[in-house]
C-alpha positions as CSV (number, residue, x, y, z in Angstrom):
1,M,37.9,-58.9,104.9
2,T,40.0,-58.5,101.8
3,L,37.3,-59.5,99.4
4,P,34.9,-56.6,100.3
5,I,37.8,-54.1,99.9
6,I,38.6,-55.6,96.5
7,L,35.0,-55.4,95.4
8,V,34.7,-51.8,96.5
9,V,37.8,-50.8,94.6
10,I,36.5,-52.6,91.5
11,V,33.1,-50.8,91.7
12,M,34.8,-47.5,92.2
13,V,37.2,-48.0,89.2
14,A,34.3,-49.2,87.0
15,G,32.2,-46.1,88.0
16,F,35.1,-43.8,87.2
17,A,35.8,-45.4,83.9
18,A,32.1,-45.3,82.9
19,T,31.9,-41.6,83.9
20,I,34.9,-40.8,81.7
21,A,33.5,-42.9,78.8
22,I,30.1,-41.2,78.9
23,G,31.6,-37.8,79.1
24,Q,33.9,-38.3,76.1
25,S,31.4,-40.2,73.9
26,K,30.6,-38.9,70.5
27,T,26.9,-39.1,71.1
28,N,27.2,-37.0,74.2
29,K,29.2,-34.3,72.4
30,E,26.7,-34.2,69.5
31,G,23.6,-34.5,71.6
32,N,24.4,-31.6,74.0
33,P,26.9,-29.1,72.7
34,G,26.3,-26.9,75.8
35,Y,27.7,-29.7,78.0
36,F,31.2,-28.5,77.5
37,H,30.6,-25.0,78.8
38,Q,32.2,-24.5,82.2
39,T,33.8,-27.9,82.1
40,G,36.3,-27.0,84.8
41,K,33.4,-26.4,87.3
42,K,31.7,-29.7,86.3
43,W,34.9,-31.7,86.7
44,A,35.7,-30.0,90.0
45,N,32.2,-31.0,91.3
46,L,32.6,-34.5,90.1
47,S,36.0,-34.8,91.6
48,W,34.6,-33.7,95.0
49,I,31.9,-36.3,94.8
50,Y,34.6,-39.0,94.2
51,V,36.8,-37.6,97.0
52,V,33.9,-37.6,99.5
53,C,32.8,-41.1,98.5
54,T,36.3,-42.4,98.7
55,I,36.8,-41.0,102.2
56,A,33.4,-42.4,103.3
57,I,34.2,-45.9,102.0
58,V,37.7,-45.9,103.5
59,A,36.2,-44.8,106.9
60,V,33.6,-47.6,106.7
61,L,36.2,-50.2,105.8
62,I,38.5,-49.1,108.6
63,Y,35.6,-49.3,111.1
64,A,34.7,-52.7,109.8
65,L,38.3,-54.0,110.0
66,N,38.7,-52.7,113.5
67,R,35.5,-54.2,114.9
């Protein structure tokens, strides 16, 4: 059961890194200057999505490990 946990963590870290890379890319900054208005609200919403997904994945893994 260790392999699925490792794979989930790898996918989560890769998704987080890709999100940060896209958000900070030069193309994104030039292509949509309005993107950086209300950044606090956008980061808060994104953080909540990550928190909810992390909790859901942990719950599924705990359930799978205790079956």
